[in-house]
C-alpha positions as CSV (number, residue, x, y, z in Angstrom):
1,M,-17.9,126.3,28.5
2,I,-17.7,126.0,24.8
3,E,-14.5,126.8,22.7
4,F,-15.0,128.2,19.1
5,V,-11.8,127.7,17.1
6,K,-11.8,129.3,14.0
7,V,-10.3,127.2,11.0
8,A,-8.6,128.4,8.0
9,L,-8.3,125.2,5.3
10,F,-5.0,125.3,2.6
11,I,-5.3,123.0,0.0
12,D,-2.4,122.3,-2.7
13,G,-4.9,121.3,-5.8
14,S,-2.1,119.0,-7.4
15,Y,-1.0,117.7,-4.2
16,M,-4.5,116.3,-3.6
17,Y,-5.0,115.1,-6.8
18,N,-1.7,113.1,-6.9
19,A,-3.1,111.8,-3.4
20,A,-6.4,110.7,-4.5
21,K,-4.7,109.0,-7.6
22,R,-2.4,106.8,-5.4
23,L,-5.1,106.3,-3.5
24,G,-7.7,104.9,-6.4
25,W,-10.7,107.7,-5.5
26,N,-11.6,111.1,-6.1
27,V,-11.9,113.6,-3.3
28,D,-15.2,116.1,-3.1
29,H,-14.1,119.6,-2.2
30,R,-18.0,120.0,-1.3
31,R,-17.2,117.5,1.6
32,V,-13.4,118.5,2.5
33,I,-15.1,122.1,3.4
34,A,-18.0,120.1,5.8
35,Q,-15.6,117.7,7.4
36,F,-12.9,120.3,8.3
37,G,-14.7,123.8,8.3
38,P,-18.3,123.9,9.3
39,A,-19.9,127.5,8.3
40,D,-19.8,128.9,11.7
41,D,-16.2,127.4,12.4
42,L,-14.8,128.3,9.1
43,Y,-12.3,131.6,8.4
44,N,-11.8,130.7,4.7
45,A,-10.7,127.8,2.7
46,F,-8.0,128.1,0.1
47,Y,-7.8,126.4,-3.1
48,Y,-4.3,126.5,-5.2
49,A,-4.9,125.6,-8.6
50,P,-2.5,125.1,-11.5
51,L,-4.0,126.7,-15.0
52,T,-2.2,124.6,-17.7
53,D,-4.3,126.3,-20.4
54,P,-5.7,129.8,-19.3
55,D,-7.9,129.9,-22.6
56,D,-9.9,126.4,-21.9
57,E,-13.4,126.9,-20.3
58,R,-13.2,123.9,-18.8
59,Q,-11.0,124.6,-16.4
60,Q,-12.5,128.2,-15.5
61,K,-15.7,126.0,-14.8
62,F,-13.5,124.1,-12.4
63,L,-12.1,127.2,-10.7
64,D,-15.7,128.7,-10.9
65,A,-17.3,125.4,-9.2
66,L,-14.4,125.8,-6.3
67,I,-15.4,129.4,-5.6
68,F,-19.0,128.3,-5.6
69,M,-18.4,125.9,-2.9
70,G,-17.0,128.4,-0.9
71,Y,-13.1,128.2,-1.7
72,T,-10.7,131.3,-2.2
73,V,-8.8,130.3,-5.7
74,R,-5.5,131.2,-6.0
75,S,-4.7,130.0,-9.6
76,R,-1.9,130.5,-12.0
77,E,-0.6,129.5,-15.6
78,V,2.3,126.8,-14.9
79,H,4.4,124.8,-17.4
80,G,5.7,122.0,-15.5
81,E,5.4,120.9,-11.8
82,P,3.2,122.9,-10.0
83,R,4.5,125.3,-7.2
84,F,2.7,126.8,-4.7
85,E,4.4,127.0,-1.5
86,A,5.5,130.6,-1.5
87,L,1.9,131.5,-2.1
88,L,0.4,129.2,0.4
89,A,3.3,130.5,3.2
90,T,2.1,133.8,2.5
91,D,-1.5,133.6,3.2
92,A,-1.1,131.0,6.2
93,L,1.2,133.7,7.7
94,T,-0.8,137.1,6.9
95,T,-4.0,135.4,7.9
96,A,-3.1,134.1,11.0
97,P,-4.3,136.2,13.4
98,R,-7.7,135.4,12.1
99,W,-7.7,131.5,12.6
100,D,-6.9,129.2,15.7
101,R,-6.3,125.9,13.4
102,A,-5.3,125.2,9.8
103,I,-5.8,122.3,8.0
104,V,-3.1,122.2,5.4
105,A,-3.0,119.6,2.5
106,T,0.6,119.3,0.7
107,G,3.6,117.5,1.1
108,A,5.9,120.4,0.2
109,S,9.2,120.0,2.6
110,E,9.5,123.8,1.9
111,L,6.6,124.5,4.1
112,A,8.1,123.1,7.7
113,H,9.8,126.4,8.6
114,T,6.2,128.0,7.9
115,F,4.5,125.3,10.2
116,S,7.2,126.1,12.8
117,A,6.3,129.7,12.4
118,L,2.7,129.6,13.1
119,R,3.2,127.1,15.6
120,A,5.5,129.3,17.5
121,M,2.2,131.9,17.4
122,G,0.3,129.5,18.9
123,K,-1.6,128.2,15.6
124,E,-2.2,124.8,15.4
125,I,-1.5,122.7,11.9
126,H,-2.9,119.9,11.3
127,L,-1.4,118.1,7.9
128,L,-3.7,116.6,5.6
129,G,-2.1,114.0,3.2
130,V,-0.7,110.2,2.7
131,P,2.4,109.5,4.6
132,E,4.0,108.5,1.1
133,L,3.7,112.0,-0.4
134,T,4.5,113.7,2.7
135,D,7.7,115.1,3.7
136,L,8.8,113.6,7.1
137,E,9.9,117.0,8.8
138,L,6.7,119.0,7.6
139,R,5.0,116.4,9.1
140,N,7.3,116.7,12.3
141,Q,6.2,120.4,12.6
142,A,2.5,119.7,12.2
143,D,0.5,118.9,15.7
144,R,-1.6,116.4,13.8
145,Y,-1.4,114.1,11.0
146,L,-4.7,113.2,9.2
147,D,-4.0,110.2,7.1
148,L,-6.3,110.7,3.5
149,R,-6.6,106.8,3.7
150,E,-8.7,106.7,6.7
151,M,-11.2,109.6,5.6
152,R,-12.4,107.7,2.3
153,E,-15.6,107.3,4.2
154,V,-16.0,111.1,4.7
155,L,-14.7,112.7,1.7
156,E,-14.7,110.4,-1.4
157,R,-17.2,111.9,-4.1
158,Q,-19.9,109.5,-4.4
159,S,-21.6,110.6,-7.9
160,G,-19.0,108.3,-9.3
161,G,-17.4,108.8,-12.2
162,R,-16.2,112.4,-14.1
163,R,-18.4,115.5,-14.8
164,V,-19.6,115.6,-18.3
165,Y,-20.4,119.0,-19.8
166,P,-23.0,118.7,-22.3
167,T,-21.8,119.6,-26.1
168,I,-22.9,122.5,-27.7
169,E,-22.4,121.0,-31.4
170,P,-22.4,117.5,-32.3
171,L,-19.5,116.0,-34.5
172,P,-20.4,115.2,-37.6
173,E,-20.9,111.2,-38.2
174,N,-17.6,111.1,-40.5
175,Q,-15.2,113.1,-38.1
176,E,-13.6,111.6,-35.0
177,E,-13.2,113.5,-31.7
178,T,-9.5,114.7,-31.7
179,Q,-6.5,113.3,-29.1
180,P,-6.5,115.5,-25.9
181,T,-3.4,117.9,-25.7
182,P,-1.1,117.3,-22.7
183,A,-2.5,120.9,-21.1
184,R,-5.9,119.1,-21.1
185,G,-4.9,115.9,-20.1
186,V,-3.4,117.2,-16.6
187,F,-6.7,119.1,-16.8
188,D,-9.1,116.3,-16.7
189,S,-7.1,114.8,-13.7
190,L,-7.5,117.9,-12.0
191,E,-11.3,117.4,-12.9
192,D,-11.5,114.2,-11.6
193,E,-11.1,115.4,-8.4
194,L,-13.8,117.7,-8.1
C-alpha cells in the first residue's frame, strides 16, 4: 500500500539567501517546490520575505513571481535584521493538522521549541540549510537534516546570472545611472536568489 504524505514548506527567504551566498550559487525556488512538494503531496509552501522598500516595483515583482510559482508569501517591511520566527511558528502550528511532514529552511534557535511541539503532535520535521548557519539545538529537534551543500544539482538556478527587467526609458547619454540605495542593495541580493 502506498502511503501519501502531505508536505508543507516553510522558507525563510533571508536565511535561504544567506545560505546560497555562503555556498556561491543561487537557489531556484521553482525547483525547491518541485523537489520537496510535488503537486499531489504539497499542502502549502510558505515563503517569508522581508520588504526593504515597499514602494519598489522590483520587490513587488519578486513577490509576485513567488506567488506565481505557488508560494504563499508572508512579507513585511523590515529595518535591520529580518525576523520571521514568530510568524513561521504560528503558521506551522496552526496548519499542522493539514500536513504530515514539514521542510523548514531556517537556522533560528527560537524555533527549537516549535519543532519539539510539532514532533510531539506526530509531525515529521526536515530542516534544510547549511551547518554553519543553523543552530545546533534546532538541528537536534529536527527528524532529518537536509544539507544544502549536497543539493546543488537539484536546487541551483540554471538560467545563470540575475534577472534583468527591461528599462522603459533609456537614460540620456550624458547622464550616469544613480548608485543603488542600501535598501535596493539588499533587495538586489534577494532577487539573485530567485
